VEXTIGU-478277 format. One record per residue: y, z, x negated of N, C-alpha, C in turn. Coordinates in steps of 0.02 Angstrom, whole numbers, padded with zeros to 5 digits, always signed. Layout:
BEGIN
YZXYZXYZX ...
end
This chain:
BEGIN
+00607+00682+00608+00537+00672+00621+00523+00687+00694 +00481+00645+00723+00461+00653+00792+00389+00676+00794 +00373+00725+00838+00305+00749+00846+00280+00731+00915 +00221+00700+00918+00191+00680+00982+00119+00704+00985 +00097+00735+01040+00026+00752+01046-00016+00688+01047 -00073+00690+01012-00119+00634+01011-00188+00660+01030 -00214+00635+01085-00280+00657+01109-00332+00604+01093 -00388+00625+01067-00444+00580+01053-00500+00599+01100 -00517+00551+01143-00568+00561+01195-00636+00538+01171 -00687+00563+01202-00756+00548+01186-00782+00492+01230 -00746+00433+01228-00769+00375+01264-00738+00364+01333 -00697+00411+01357-00669+00404+01424-00592+00405+01423 -00562+00380+01369-00489+00381+01362-00454+00343+01418 -00475+00282+01432-00441+00242+01483-00444+00275+01551 -00502+00302+01568-00509+00338+01632-00462+00397+01635 -00459+00436+01581-00416+00495+01580-00342+00476+01585 -00321+00425+01547-00251+00403+01550-00232+00380+01619 -00274+00341+01651-00259+00318+01719-00255+00376+01768 -00297+00426+01759-00295+00487+01800-00229+00523+01791 -00209+00534+01728-00145+00569+01714-00085+00528+01739 -00088+00462+01729-00033+00419+01751-00024+00423+01826 -00079+00424+01863-00075+00429+01936-00044+00495+01958 -00068+00549+01930-00044+00615+01950+00028+00627+01930 +00047+00603+01870+00114+00617+01843+00163+00560+01854 +00144+00510+01894+00186+00451+01906+00207+00419+01840 +00158+00412+01795+00170+00384+01729+00146+00313+01723 +00148+00288+01662+00128+00220+01647+00091+00219+01581 +00033+00186+01580-00004+00176+01517+00026+00115+01483 +00044+00122+01419+00074+00066+01382+00044+00061+01312 +00056+00004+01281+00034-00007+01212-00040-00001+01201 -00081-00016+01252-00153-00008+01247-00183-00063+01203 -00217-00041+01150-00254-00086+01106-00327-00065+01106 -00371-00113+01102-00443-00099+01101-00471-00112+01031 -00527-00078+01016-00558-00086+00951-00575-00158+00937 -00594-00197+00987-00612-00268+00976-00553-00309+00951 -00492-00284+00959-00433-00320+00937-00415-00307+00864 -00449-00259+00832-00436-00243+00762-00466-00297+00717 -00432-00314+00662-00461-00365+00617-00521-00336+00580 -00565-00380+00560-00623-00360+00520-00675-00323+00561 -00719-00289+00525-00775-00255+00557-00766-00179+00559 -00715-00152+00528-00706-00080+00524-00678-00052+00589 -00722-00035+00634-00701-00010+00700-00725+00061+00712 -00739+00097+00658-00760+00167+00663-00822+00176+00706 -00864+00125+00712-00924+00129+00751-00913+00129+00826 -00853+00110+00848-00836+00111+00919-00850+00044+00953 -00871+00047+01015-00881-00014+01055-00813-00049+01063 -00815-00116+01063-00754-00155+01066-00709-00143+01125 -00738-00124+01183-00697-00114+01243-00663-00046+01245 -00679-00002+01198-00649+00065+01198-00578+00062+01172 -00538+00113+01189-00466+00114+01172-00456+00137+01100 -00422+00094+01061-00406+00110+00992-00340+00149+00988 -00293+00134+01034-00228+00167+01034-00193+00153+01101 -00156+00201+01125-00117+00193+01187-00065+00247+01193 -00020+00237+01240+00032+00287+01256+00029+00303+01331 +00047+00363+01348+00059+00381+01418+00133+00398+01423 +00171+00356+01458+00243+00365+01466+00257+00397+01534 +00297+00449+01534+00317+00483+01596+00392+00495+01593 +00428+00473+01644+00501+00482+01647+00537+00457+01585 +00514+00400+01558+00548+00370+01501+00530+00402+01434 +00483+00448+01432+00463+00481+01371+00389+00471+01358 +00370+00469+01294+00299+00467+01277+00272+00538+01284 +00231+00549+01335+00201+00615+01346+00146+00627+01295 +00106+00575+01282+00053+00580+01233+00033+00511+01209 -00001+00509+01152-00036+00450+01129-00110+00468+01134 -00154+00417+01139-00224+00432+01149-00268+00374+01127 -00332+00391+01113-00382+00341+01095-00451+00369+01109 -00501+00326+01102-00570+00347+01101-00590+00356+01029 -00632+00404+01016-00657+00416+00949-00729+00437+00951 -00762+00435+00892-00831+00456+00891-00837+00530+00908 -00875+00545+00957-00884+00615+00978-00957+00631+00987 -00970+00687+01013-01038+00709+01022-01068+00693+01089 -01035+00650+01128-01061+00631+01193-01052+00685+01246 -01007+00731+01234-00996+00786+01281-00939+00771+01330 -00903+00715+01319-00848+00698+01364-00787+00740+01354 -00781+00772+01295-00724+00815+01282-00673+00778+01238 -00613+00805+01235-00560+00776+01194-00540+00824+01139 -00514+00797+01085-00485+00838+01032-00411+00822+01027 -00372+00871+01008-00299+00862+01005-00276+00859+00932 -00228+00816+00920-00196+00808+00855-00121+00811+00864 -00085+00831+00813-00013+00825+00812+00003+00764+00770 +00038+00716+00799+00055+00654+00765+00127+00659+00741 +00136+00654+00675+00203+00658+00644+00225+00587+00628 +00283+00568+00653+00310+00501+00641+00371+00507+00594 +00362+00482+00533+00412+00490+00480+00460+00432+00477 +00518+00445+00446+00570+00394+00440+00573+00363+00371 +00534+00391+00322+00534+00363+00255+00468+00376+00220 +00453+00335+00170+00389+00338+00135+00381+00402+00094 +00434+00427+00064+00429+00487+00023+00411+00549+00065 +00440+00554+00124+00427+00613+00167+00355+00615+00191 +00327+00557+00209+00258+00556+00234+00210+00575+00178 +00222+00550+00117+00178+00566+00061+00181+00640+00044 +00240+00669+00044+00248+00740+00027+00213+00784+00078 +00223+00770+00143+00192+00811+00195+00116+00804+00194 +00092+00743+00187+00020+00731+00186-00013+00768+00127 +00017+00762+00069-00010+00795+00009-00011+00871+00018 +00042+00899+00044+00045+00972+00053-00005+00997+00105 -00012+00962+00161-00057+00985+00214-00131+00973+00199 -00146+00927+00154-00217+00916+00137-00244+00970+00091 -00201+01008+00058-00223+01061+00012-00265+01113+00050 -00328+01117+00033-00374+01164+00066-00402+01139+00131 -00383+01078+00151-00405+01049+00214-00457+00995+00202 -00467+00954+00254-00516+00900+00251-00484+00834+00274 -00485+00784+00230-00456+00719+00246-00506+00679+00288 -00485+00654+00345-00528+00611+00386-00509+00537+00378 -00447+00523+00359-00425+00454+00343-00370+00460+00290 -00384+00433+00230-00333+00436+00177-00269+00401+00199 -00213+00423+00173-00149+00391+00187-00152+00320+00158 -00140+00269+00202-00147+00200+00181-00106+00153+00225 -00093+00094+00198-00059+00042+00237-00108+00014+00288 -00082-00003+00348-00124-00026+00403-00105-00097+00425 -00148-00127+00465-00134-00194+00491-00078-00195+00541 -00060-00137+00570-00006-00136+00620+00063-00123+00587 +00067-00125+00521+00131-00121+00487+00155-00051+00474 +00110-00004+00469+00128+00066+00457+00087+00094+00399 +00111+00149+00372+00071+00191+00328+00044+00245+00374 -00023+00258+00370-00055+00303+00417-00110+00342+00383 -00120+00405+00404-00174+00446+00379-00189+00503+00427 -00247+00534+00419-00267+00590+00463-00302+00643+00421 -00291+00706+00440-00326+00761+00408-00327+00822+00453 -00370+00869+00435-00372+00934+00467-00352+00984+00413 -00302+01025+00427-00278+01071+00376-00324+01131+00369 -00308+01175+00322-00352+01232+00307-00356+01281+00365 -00314+01274+00415-00316+01318+00474-00352+01286+00533 -00376+01224+00524-00412+01190+00577-00368+01148+00623 -00304+01139+00606-00259+01098+00646-00267+01025+00625 -00275+00981+00675-00282+00909+00663-00214+00876+00661 -00201+00837+00608-00137+00803+00598-00147+00728+00590 -00099+00689+00617-00094+00618+00604-00025+00606+00574 -00023+00560+00526+00039+00545+00491+00053+00471+00499 +00113+00453+00520+00131+00383+00530+00201+00369+00505 +00208+00314+00468+00273+00289+00447+00274+00215+00462 +00315+00194+00510+00322+00123+00527+00368+00092+00475 +00338+00049+00432+00376+00018+00379+00427-00031+00407 +00485-00038+00373+00535-00086+00397+00507-00156+00398 +00525-00193+00450+00501-00261+00457+00548-00308+00418 +00517-00355+00382+00556-00405+00346+00572-00462+00394 +00636-00480+00397+00656-00535+00441+00655-00601+00406 
end
Protein backbone atom coordinates (compact mmCIF):
# COMPACT_ATOMS: atom_id res chain seq x y z
CA UNK A 1 0.00 0.00 0.00
CA UNK A 2 1.19 3.48 -0.86
CA UNK A 3 0.33 6.52 1.29
CA UNK A 4 0.25 10.00 -0.23
CA UNK A 5 -0.72 13.29 1.45
CA UNK A 6 -3.83 14.80 -0.15
CA UNK A 7 -4.54 18.48 0.42
CA UNK A 8 -7.96 19.99 -0.22
CA UNK A 9 -7.83 23.73 -0.77
CA UNK A 10 -10.57 26.28 -0.33
CA UNK A 11 -10.66 27.46 -3.96
CA UNK A 12 -6.97 28.28 -4.46
CA UNK A 13 -5.51 24.85 -5.26
CA UNK A 14 -3.99 25.76 -8.63
CA UNK A 15 -2.35 28.89 -7.21
CA UNK A 16 -0.91 26.92 -4.28
CA UNK A 17 0.40 24.10 -6.50
CA UNK A 18 2.11 26.53 -8.86
CA UNK A 19 3.67 28.27 -5.84
CA UNK A 20 5.01 24.99 -4.42
CA UNK A 21 6.18 23.81 -7.85
CA UNK A 22 8.18 27.00 -8.34
CA UNK A 23 9.83 26.87 -4.92
CA UNK A 24 10.54 23.12 -4.98
CA UNK A 25 11.44 22.87 -8.70
CA UNK A 26 8.45 20.58 -9.15
CA UNK A 27 5.84 19.93 -11.78
CA UNK A 28 2.04 19.98 -11.57
CA UNK A 29 0.65 16.90 -13.37
CA UNK A 30 -2.61 15.04 -13.87
CA UNK A 31 -4.68 18.20 -13.39
CA UNK A 32 -8.41 17.61 -13.92
CA UNK A 33 -11.11 20.24 -13.47
CA UNK A 34 -14.64 19.78 -12.16
CA UNK A 35 -16.05 20.80 -15.56
CA UNK A 36 -14.44 17.65 -17.02
CA UNK A 37 -16.43 15.30 -14.76
CA UNK A 38 -19.41 13.55 -16.36
CA UNK A 39 -22.91 14.51 -15.27
CA UNK A 40 -23.88 17.26 -12.89
CA UNK A 41 -22.42 15.91 -9.62
CA UNK A 42 -19.56 18.36 -9.08
CA UNK A 43 -19.88 18.78 -5.30
CA UNK A 44 -21.11 22.34 -5.84
CA UNK A 45 -17.74 23.42 -7.24
CA UNK A 46 -17.20 25.89 -10.09
CA UNK A 47 -16.14 24.14 -13.30
CA UNK A 48 -12.72 25.83 -13.50
CA UNK A 49 -11.67 24.63 -10.02
CA UNK A 50 -9.27 21.70 -9.61
CA UNK A 51 -10.91 18.30 -9.11
CA UNK A 52 -7.61 16.40 -8.82
CA UNK A 53 -3.89 16.97 -9.40
CA UNK A 54 -0.39 15.86 -8.43
CA UNK A 55 2.70 17.80 -7.44
CA UNK A 56 5.76 15.85 -8.60
CA UNK A 57 9.19 16.69 -7.17
CA UNK A 58 12.37 14.78 -8.06
CA UNK A 59 10.39 11.99 -9.73
CA UNK A 60 8.10 11.45 -6.72
CA UNK A 61 4.52 12.47 -6.00
CA UNK A 62 4.96 14.91 -3.13
CA UNK A 63 1.21 15.43 -2.77
CA UNK A 64 -2.13 15.16 -4.50
CA UNK A 65 -4.51 18.11 -4.26
CA UNK A 66 -7.89 19.55 -5.22
CA UNK A 67 -10.33 22.33 -4.47
CA UNK A 68 -13.19 21.47 -2.17
CA UNK A 69 -16.12 23.17 -0.52
CA UNK A 70 -14.76 25.24 2.32
CA UNK A 71 -15.73 28.11 4.48
CA UNK A 72 -14.14 30.79 2.30
CA UNK A 73 -11.20 31.18 4.66
CA UNK A 74 -8.57 30.19 2.08
CA UNK A 75 -7.34 27.33 4.25
CA UNK A 76 -6.51 23.75 3.32
CA UNK A 77 -7.36 20.44 4.96
CA UNK A 78 -5.07 17.43 4.88
CA UNK A 79 -6.01 13.82 4.16
CA UNK A 80 -4.01 10.63 4.02
CA UNK A 81 -4.69 8.88 0.71
CA UNK A 82 -4.30 5.09 0.79
CA UNK A 83 -3.76 3.42 -2.58
CA UNK A 84 -4.63 -0.29 -2.43
CA UNK A 85 -3.57 -3.16 -4.65
CA UNK A 86 -6.74 -5.27 -4.31
CA UNK A 87 -10.48 -4.90 -3.73
CA UNK A 88 -10.62 -6.95 -0.52
CA UNK A 89 -8.00 -4.81 1.25
CA UNK A 90 -9.70 -1.50 0.47
CA UNK A 91 -13.07 -2.78 1.70
CA UNK A 92 -11.60 -4.15 4.94
CA UNK A 93 -9.68 -0.95 5.77
CA UNK A 94 -12.60 1.32 4.87
CA UNK A 95 -15.03 -0.69 6.99
CA UNK A 96 -12.70 -0.74 9.99
CA UNK A 97 -11.82 2.97 9.89
CA UNK A 98 -15.42 4.13 9.47
CA UNK A 99 -16.39 2.56 12.82
CA UNK A 100 -17.13 5.52 15.10
CA UNK A 101 -16.19 7.98 12.35
CA UNK A 102 -18.03 9.99 9.71
CA UNK A 103 -18.31 8.95 6.05
CA UNK A 104 -17.98 11.86 3.61
CA UNK A 105 -18.06 9.70 0.44
CA UNK A 106 -19.15 6.05 0.49
CA UNK A 107 -16.78 3.54 -1.06
CA UNK A 108 -17.91 3.32 -4.71
CA UNK A 109 -16.84 2.74 -8.29
CA UNK A 110 -15.85 5.94 -10.11
CA UNK A 111 -15.75 7.23 -13.69
CA UNK A 112 -11.93 7.23 -13.60
CA UNK A 113 -11.79 3.44 -13.20
CA UNK A 114 -11.18 3.16 -9.47
CA UNK A 115 -13.00 2.26 -6.30
CA UNK A 116 -12.87 5.37 -4.10
CA UNK A 117 -14.21 6.63 -0.77
CA UNK A 118 -13.52 9.21 1.94
CA UNK A 119 -14.11 9.38 5.69
CA UNK A 120 -12.96 10.98 8.91
CA UNK A 121 -12.15 8.43 11.60
CA UNK A 122 -13.17 8.63 15.25
CA UNK A 123 -9.93 10.51 16.04
CA UNK A 124 -10.56 13.24 13.46
CA UNK A 125 -8.06 11.97 10.86
CA UNK A 126 -9.21 12.43 7.24
CA UNK A 127 -8.72 9.39 4.99
CA UNK A 128 -9.09 8.74 1.25
CA UNK A 129 -9.23 5.21 -0.12
CA UNK A 130 -8.37 4.36 -3.72
CA UNK A 131 -8.09 1.11 -5.65
CA UNK A 132 -7.28 1.41 -9.36
CA UNK A 133 -9.15 -1.50 -10.91
CA UNK A 134 -7.32 -3.56 -13.54
CA UNK A 135 -7.96 -2.35 -17.06
CA UNK A 136 -9.53 -4.79 -19.52
CA UNK A 137 -7.61 -4.95 -22.79
